[in-house]
C-alpha positions as semicolon CSV with decimal commas, in nm:
position;residue;x (nm);y (nm);z (nm)
1;X;0,121;1,130;2,853
2;X;0,180;1,493;2,776
3;X;0,432;1,633;3,010
4;X;0,337;1,897;3,256
5;X;0,562;2,141;3,137
6;X;0,360;2,138;2,817
7;X;0,043;2,184;2,952
8;X;0,166;2,473;3,142
9;X;0,243;2,634;2,823
10;X;-0,102;2,553;2,720
11;X;-0,266;2,692;3,025
12;X;-0,056;3,011;3,014
13;X;-0,191;3,050;2,632
14;X;-0,540;3,015;2,755
15;X;-0,493;3,264;3,024
16;X;-0,417;3,513;2,766
17;X;-0,701;3,483;2,548
18;X;-0,542;3,209;2,336
19;X;-0,581;2,852;2,256
20;X;-0,311;2,554;2,220
21;X;-0,424;2,254;2,004
22;X;-0,281;1,931;1,949
23;X;-0,253;1,889;1,563
24;X;-0,154;1,590;1,337
25;X;-0,030;1,241;1,379
26;X;-0,038;1,269;1,742
27;X;-0,433;1,290;1,755
28;X;-0,460;1,018;1,488
29;X;-0,269;0,794;1,643
30;X;-0,420;0,864;1,992
31;X;-0,759;0,749;1,824
32;X;-0,610;0,453;1,670
33;X;-0,488;0,321;2,020
34;X;-0,100;0,391;1,917
35;X;0,167;0,571;2,073
36;X;0,308;0,881;1,904
37;X;0,532;1,101;2,105
38;X;0,583;1,380;1,876
39;X;0,375;1,663;1,999
40;X;0,272;1,955;1,759
41;X;0,071;2,243;1,845
42;X;-0,111;2,519;1,657
43;X;-0,175;2,834;1,855
44;X;-0,483;3,040;1,807
45;X;-0,595;3,360;1,913
46;X;-0,225;3,537;2,010
47;X;0,033;3,691;1,753
48;X;0,370;3,558;1,690
49;X;0,528;3,813;1,930
50;X;0,273;3,739;2,204
51;X;0,350;3,370;2,170
52;X;0,702;3,450;2,199
53;X;0,665;3,625;2,523
54;X;0,445;3,363;2,670
55;X;0,720;3,077;2,575
56;X;1,018;3,276;2,720
57;X;0,839;3,251;3,037
58;X;0,923;2,876;3,027
59;X;1,253;2,859;2,878
60;X;1,471;2,984;2,592
61;X;1,296;3,022;2,280
62;X;1,410;2,879;1,991
63;X;1,314;3,028;1,651
64;X;1,245;2,740;1,379
65;X;1,058;2,969;1,149
66;X;0,967;3,281;1,264
67;X;0,829;3,419;0,977
68;X;0,641;3,086;0,916
69;X;0,518;3,144;1,288
70;X;0,686;2,805;1,426
71;X;0,877;2,856;1,776
72;X;0,998;2,603;2,028
73;X;1,117;2,611;2,388
74;X;1,468;2,473;2,449
75;X;1,478;2,121;2,576
76;X;1,091;2,048;2,504
77;X;1,134;1,925;2,124
78;X;0,783;2,063;2,079
79;X;0,684;2,298;1,779
80;X;0,456;2,595;1,872
81;X;0,312;2,702;1,530
82;X;0,042;2,985;1,433
83;X;-0,195;2,876;1,194
84;X;-0,083;2,978;0,843
85;X;-0,194;2,977;0,473
86;X;0,041;2,840;0,216
87;X;0,007;2,974;-0,135
88;X;0,174;2,754;-0,407
89;X;0,379;3,021;-0,633
90;X;0,606;2,779;-0,845
91;X;0,736;2,410;-0,860
92;X;0,905;2,232;-0,610
93;X;0,857;2,212;-0,210
94;X;0,993;2,566;-0,173
95;X;0,758;2,708;-0,404
96;X;0,527;2,858;-0,175
97;X;0,429;3,176;-0,013
98;X;0,317;3,156;0,358
99;X;0,075;3,405;0,530
100;X;0,059;3,360;0,933
101;X;-0,289;3,459;1,060
102;X;-0,343;3,419;1,419
103;X;-0,697;3,487;1,370
104;X;-0,779;3,201;1,145
105;X;-1,037;2,929;1,279
106;X;-0,920;2,591;1,296
107;X;-1,170;2,466;1,036
108;X;-1,016;2,674;0,764
109;X;-0,661;2,660;0,872
110;X;-0,702;2,283;0,852
111;X;-0,850;2,279;0,494
112;X;-0,454;2,273;0,370
113;X;-0,358;1,946;0,546
114;X;-0,325;1,642;0,318
115;X;-0,599;1,391;0,468
116;X;-0,879;1,414;0,673
117;X;-0,732;1,165;0,923
118;X;-0,456;1,422;0,961
119;X;-0,700;1,740;0,998
120;X;-0,794;1,680;1,348
121;X;-0,711;1,865;1,652
122;X;-0,729;1,801;2,022
123;X;-0,755;2,051;2,291
124;X;-0,524;1,890;2,581
125;X;-0,680;2,084;2,862
126;X;-1,039;2,014;2,802
127;X;-1,013;1,689;2,562
128;X;-1,252;1,846;2,294
129;X;-1,158;1,691;1,940
130;X;-1,216;1,921;1,673
131;X;-1,275;1,726;1,371
132;X;-1,409;1,969;1,091
133;X;-1,348;1,712;0,814
134;X;-1,474;1,380;0,928
135;X;-1,136;1,262;1,004
136;X;-1,260;1,013;1,280
137;X;-1,535;0,869;1,083
138;X;-1,270;0,791;0,797
139;X;-1,075;0,610;1,055
140;X;-1,358;0,417;1,169
141;X;-1,433;0,330;0,804
142;X;-1,047;0,284;0,725
143;X;-1,091;0,537;0,419
144;X;-0,860;0,778;0,322
145;X;-0,978;1,118;0,191
146;X;-0,825;1,425;0,103
147;X;-0,919;1,725;0,325
148;X;-0,964;1,960;0,064
149;X;-0,929;1,868;-0,312
150;X;-0,843;2,195;-0,417
151;X;-0,522;2,206;-0,190
152;X;-0,417;1,817;-0,214
153;X;-0,192;1,871;-0,526
154;X;0,030;2,168;-0,360
155;X;0,272;1,911;-0,247
156;X;0,336;1,614;-0,490
157;X;0,477;1,415;-0,175
158;X;0,140;1,353;-0,079
159;X;0,089;1,096;-0,350
160;X;0,378;0,881;-0,175
161;X;0,229;0,974;0,183
162;X;-0,091;0,834;0,096
163;X;0,076;0,498;-0,011
164;X;0,263;0,522;0,326
165;X;-0,047;0,562;0,490
166;X;-0,264;0,291;0,308
167;X;-0,006;0,057;0,381
168;X;0,075;0,149;0,735
169;X;-0,282;0,165;0,853
170;X;-0,416;-0,069;0,590
171;X;-0,665;0,179;0,457
172;X;-0,818;0,236;0,116
173;X;-0,825;0,589;-0,047
174;X;-1,145;0,677;-0,189
175;X;-1,211;0,725;-0,573
176;X;-1,131;1,090;-0,578
177;X;-0,803;1,071;-0,385
178;X;-0,677;0,801;-0,591
179;X;-0,744;1,042;-0,924
180;X;-0,581;1,317;-0,728
181;X;-0,276;1,125;-0,672
182;X;-0,277;0,985;-1,026
183;X;-0,270;1,364;-1,134
184;X;0,070;1,455;-0,942
185;X;0,409;1,507;-1,070
186;X;0,701;1,371;-0,851
187;X;0,945;1,488;-1,063
188;X;0,971;1,815;-0,890
189;X;1,052;1,653;-0,547
190;X;1,401;1,621;-0,431
191;X;1,546;1,250;-0,431
192;X;1,570;1,271;-0,032
193;X;1,188;1,341;0,019
194;X;1,102;1,075;-0,197
195;X;1,332;0,835;-0,025
196;X;1,223;0,942;0,320
197;X;0,850;0,831;0,239
198;X;0,978;0,527;0,060
199;X;1,174;0,425;0,406
200;X;0,817;0,494;0,598
201;X;0,634;0,295;0,364
202;X;0,884;-0,054;0,407
203;X;0,942;0,017;0,794
204;X;0,611;0,138;0,948
205;X;0,351;-0,103;0,787
206;X;0,279;-0,482;0,838
207;X;0,170;-0,502;0,468
208;X;0,407;-0,264;0,246
209;X;0,234;-0,431;-0,064
210;X;-0,058;-0,240;0,001
211;X;0,135;0,113;-0,048
212;X;0,336;-0,035;-0,347
213;X;0,022;-0,151;-0,531
214;X;-0,159;0,179;-0,454
215;X;0,147;0,343;-0,649
216;X;0,092;0,104;-0,939
217;X;-0,288;0,171;-0,948
218;X;-0,229;0,554;-0,955
219;X;0,055;0,528;-1,170
220;X;0,299;0,686;-0,955
221;X;0,534;0,356;-0,995
222;X;0,646;0,526;-1,322
223;X;0,889;0,722;-1,094
224;X;1,031;0,423;-1,002
225;X;1,106;0,246;-1,353
226;X;1,341;0,017;-1,215
227;X;1,011;-0,133;-1,008
228;X;0,745;-0,034;-1,294
229;X;0,953;-0,301;-1,542
230;X;0,855;-0,609;-1,303
231;X;0,462;-0,564;-1,334
232;X;0,372;-0,812;-1,608
233;X;0,684;-0,990;-1,641
234;X;0,642;-1,350;-1,656
235;X;0,837;-1,635;-1,425
236;X;0,844;-2,000;-1,466
237;X;0,521;-2,119;-1,307
238;X;0,687;-2,397;-1,159
239;X;0,884;-2,193;-0,932
240;X;0,655;-1,880;-0,918
241;X;0,311;-2,008;-0,951
242;X;0,191;-1,668;-0,795
243;X;0,237;-1,479;-1,097
244;X;0,452;-1,206;-1,236
245;X;0,771;-1,081;-1,070
246;X;0,561;-0,762;-0,959
247;X;0,337;-1,010;-0,758
248;X;0,606;-1,211;-0,624
249;X;0,773;-0,886;-0,494
250;X;0,482;-0,786;-0,319
251;X;0,463;-1,114;-0,153
252;X;0,832;-1,064;-0,046
253;X;0,812;-0,751;0,090
254;X;0,537;-0,846;0,331
255;X;0,713;-1,148;0,427
256;X;1,035;-0,953;0,511
257;X;0,842;-0,728;0,697
258;X;0,735;-1,005;0,946
259;X;1,122;-1,081;0,976
260;X;1,197;-0,725;1,104
261;X;1,339;-0,742;1,431
262;X;1,324;-0,357;1,510
263;X;1,718;-0,337;1,488
264;X;1,954;-0,115;1,254
265;X;1,946;-0,344;0,955
266;X;1,546;-0,358;0,911
267;X;1,585;-0,060;0,648
268;X;1,851;-0,288;0,454
269;X;1,647;-0,610;0,494
270;X;1,360;-0,397;0,306
271;X;1,510;-0,263;0,046
272;X;1,710;-0,589;-0,047
273;X;1,382;-0,773;-0,048
274;X;1,215;-0,502;-0,245
275;X;1,518;-0,499;-0,524
276;X;1,598;-0,859;-0,509
277;X;1,456;-0,956;-0,856
278;X;1,514;-0,633;-1,028
279;X;1,783;-0,794;-1,242
280;X;1,498;-1,010;-1,417
281;X;1,384;-0,737;-1,599
282;X;1,695;-0,721;-1,837
283;X;1,777;-1,096;-1,816
284;X;1,442;-1,303;-1,877
285;X;1,416;-1,491;-2,179
286;X;1,114;-1,666;-2,298
287;X;1,087;-1,947;-2,533
288;X;0,825;-2,231;-2,594
289;X;0,943;-2,449;-2,296
290;X;1,142;-2,248;-2,059
291;X;1,124;-1,889;-1,898
292;X;1,508;-1,821;-1,763
293;X;1,633;-1,530;-1,588
294;X;1,993;-1,652;-1,586
295;X;2,238;-1,413;-1,404
296;X;1,989;-1,192;-1,262
297;X;2,133;-1,174;-0,941
298;X;2,437;-0,952;-1,030
299;X;2,235;-0,757;-1,267
300;X;1,989;-0,686;-0,996
301;X;2,290;-0,569;-0,771
302;X;2,394;-0,348;-1,054
303;X;2,036;-0,198;-1,083
304;X;1,975;-0,172;-0,704
305;X;2,274;0,016;-0,679
306;X;2,181;0,282;-0,938
307;X;1,809;0,269;-0,798
308;X;1,941;0,371;-0,429
309;X;2,170;0,591;-0,556
310;X;1,933;0,798;-0,757
311;X;1,731;0,834;-0,422
312;X;2,043;0,971;-0,243
313;X;2,050;0,659;-0,011
314;X;2,354;0,636;0,216
315;X;2,686;0,489;0,050
316;X;2,640;0,212;0,348
317;X;2,295;0,149;0,280
318;X;2,318;0,108;-0,101
319;X;2,653;-0,126;-0,080
320;X;2,474;-0,360;0,173
321;X;2,133;-0,383;-0,024
322;X;2,303;-0,449;-0,323
323;X;2,544;-0,734;-0,207
324;X;2,243;-0,899;-0,029
325;X;2,073;-0,872;-0,384
326;X;2,361;-1,026;-0,559
327;X;2,382;-1,322;-0,325
328;X;2,040;-1,368;-0,234
329;X;2,002;-1,725;-0,382
330;X;2,323;-1,833;-0,201
331;X;2,175;-1,992;0,105
332;X;1,993;-2,220;-0,094
333;X;2,247;-2,294;-0,333
334;X;2,511;-2,343;-0,082
335;X;2,307;-2,573;0,100
336;X;2,190;-2,788;-0,244
337;X;2,537;-2,812;-0,354
338;X;2,667;-2,902;-0,015
339;X;2,930;-2,642;-0,038
340;X;3,266;-2,653;0,137
341;X;3,366;-2,467;0,496
342;X;3,563;-2,237;0,232
343;X;3,264;-2,143;0,057
344;X;3,075;-2,032;0,356
345;X;3,408;-1,829;0,477
346;X;3,440;-1,658;0,173
347;X;3,070;-1,527;0,133
348;X;3,065;-1,407;0,515
349;X;3,377;-1,227;0,370
350;X;3,232;-1,074;0,080
351;X;2,905;-0,982;0,282
352;X;3,116;-0,809;0,556
353;X;3,315;-0,591;0,340
354;X;2,968;-0,430;0,202
355;X;2,839;-0,420;0,576
356;X;2,610;-0,700;0,572
357;X;2,615;-1,042;0,760
358;X;2,514;-1,406;0,674
359;X;2,216;-1,363;0,935
360;X;2,072;-1,071;0,715
361;X;2,135;-1,245;0,400
362;X;1,930;-1,573;0,545
363;X;1,653;-1,321;0,607
364;X;1,629;-1,200;0,273
365;X;1,650;-1,544;0,120
366;X;1,371;-1,675;0,362
367;X;1,158;-1,389;0,248
368;X;1,215;-1,466;-0,107
369;X;1,152;-1,834;-0,061
370;X;0,842;-1,777;0,134
371;X;0,702;-1,496;-0,087
372;X;0,539;-1,724;-0,340
373;X;0,231;-2,001;-0,368
374;X;0,443;-2,297;-0,384
375;X;0,321;-2,577;-0,117
376;X;0,674;-2,552;0,081
377;X;0,595;-2,150;0,085
378;X;0,250;-2,186;0,206
379;X;0,325;-2,413;0,453
380;X;0,594;-2,131;0,562
381;X;0,879;-2,418;0,543
382;X;1,236;-2,291;0,446
383;X;1,456;-2,588;0,511
384;X;1,765;-2,486;0,334
385;X;1,778;-2,144;0,523
386;X;1,759;-2,356;0,862
387;X;2,038;-2,553;0,723
388;X;2,239;-2,245;0,611
389;X;2,207;-2,101;0,968
390;X;2,330;-2,405;1,138
391;X;2,634;-2,428;0,929
392;X;2,722;-2,056;0,957
393;X;2,699;-2,055;1,325
394;X;2,912;-2,401;1,345
395;X;3,173;-2,206;1,147
396;X;3,124;-1,873;1,377
397;X;3,054;-1,695;1,072
398;X;2,695;-1,589;1,101
399;X;2,747;-1,249;1,258
400;X;3,074;-1,166;1,120
401;X;3,370;-1,272;0,872
402;X;3,659;-1,465;0,970
403;X;3,946;-1,252;1,102
404;X;4,268;-1,295;0,936
405;X;4,499;-1,501;1,120
406;X;4,805;-1,406;0,930
407;X;4,920;-1,046;0,900
408;X;5,185;-0,858;0,755
409;X;5,399;-0,844;1,053
410;X;5,407;-1,230;1,043
411;X;5,522;-1,237;0,684
412;X;5,797;-0,973;0,742
413;X;5,921;-1,207;1,042
414;X;5,972;-1,462;0,792
415;X;6,230;-1,239;0,621
416;X;6,000;-1,129;0,326
417;X;6,108;-0,786;0,206
418;X;5,797;-0,515;0,206
419;X;5,656;-0,491;-0,120
420;X;5,369;-0,673;-0,359
421;X;5,498;-1,042;-0,269
422;X;5,368;-0,972;0,096
423;X;5,026;-0,879;-0,035
424;X;5,018;-1,194;-0,245
425;X;5,131;-1,423;0,043
426;X;4,863;-1,245;0,263
427;X;4,589;-1,356;-0,019
428;X;4,707;-1,710;-0,003
429;X;4,732;-1,739;0,356
430;X;4,346;-1,609;0,346
431;X;4,251;-1,882;0,119
432;X;4,436;-2,151;0,337
433;X;4,263;-2,020;0,648
434;X;3,940;-2,018;0,484
435;X;3,986;-2,387;0,354
436;X;4,118;-2,524;0,662
437;X;3,989;-2,323;0,950
438;X;4,352;-2,333;1,115
439;X;4,407;-2,043;1,357
440;X;4,787;-2,066;1,385
441;X;4,962;-1,803;1,207
442;X;5,272;-2,017;1,160
443;X;5,089;-2,325;1,056
444;X;4,922;-2,131;0,779
445;X;5,246;-1,957;0,704
446;X;5,421;-2,295;0,634
447;X;5,173;-2,424;0,431
448;X;5,178;-2,127;0,191
449;X;5,578;-2,068;0,189
450;X;5,673;-2,440;0,169
């Protein structure tokens, strides 16, 4: 639903000889039956000064980029932009010269949009759909096409956007668009913009593998060397009958997408799934009888950290994803080895220190286990994961790590002088607590001090 306050502005613009058109993702998603609340308008037939006077009648005008013809009304969160032509003048996203032209018609103004599905407009007052480039037909055919090949390469980020839209809407690019993507140079893009598109690809699609595979097909995967190394990397066919590490990774991210719950950990889950086997690129050894990737978990954690740091991911996100990669085999191993309660508590502590939980680790391990073509995976079974969660819940460490029972004040009360000895005692008290599950500070201290 479009707020009445916004429709009132559209009517005011029409009364003064102009036209307010909804553009971009809102129109596309409406046709797809989705729910997109982001409203962006392009205003035709009025100058920027006239637009500012009109908007001022409806509230305080906020100048987002007056030279670019972009204004807002405080409190609405809606962009009102005049049609413009962007001329590429150099490298990078800022290498553009902008020319605002209120007399430009929509068919020509929309030529510089990336894809036909994003180049439609809707008149909210009449319901008329403006579709000069055939976007609706492409939506129905599930085909991605460049709006105008002459301008597609103006922003290299569009190569990642194509991958994101392909995965998100399960659409296929036409041959011309694939060739245009393959010609793009992503090296001029900022890390933040690249990570933003990767995040959308992973979180907004049911099958992220579609977009990731498109990056491989268009050779844009070369800008993600840690991932490109997985293509063609052989695995033990007994454990991985599905094929190479890249094929397995694609299956894992698709499985992980099904485990998303809409919570704050979803991005961490997806990044850990994407990166969980990065370490195999440098640890895999192949001989006549075996294919091994010994210690690929800690190596994968190191590569994950480097990968995400290069993409300027937050420190918190990087640390959580890396620790999940490092321990992604732990749920299966702890159950298979009938590990002690102490091992579960210590793992919970390691995860919590990096911002992760046992629940989140199990989701990563489940995606890894089911992201292959073994009979058990095909059947959707992961009994070790079920047992791991049962043990973690029984020990009350599924969501949080154990809280230290013995604190510094307890040690000092025993007459121990402040200094390094206190820290050593606290460390041993934690070990006793993790081994026994005791929750009495004096009992734990007695065991350590006597």
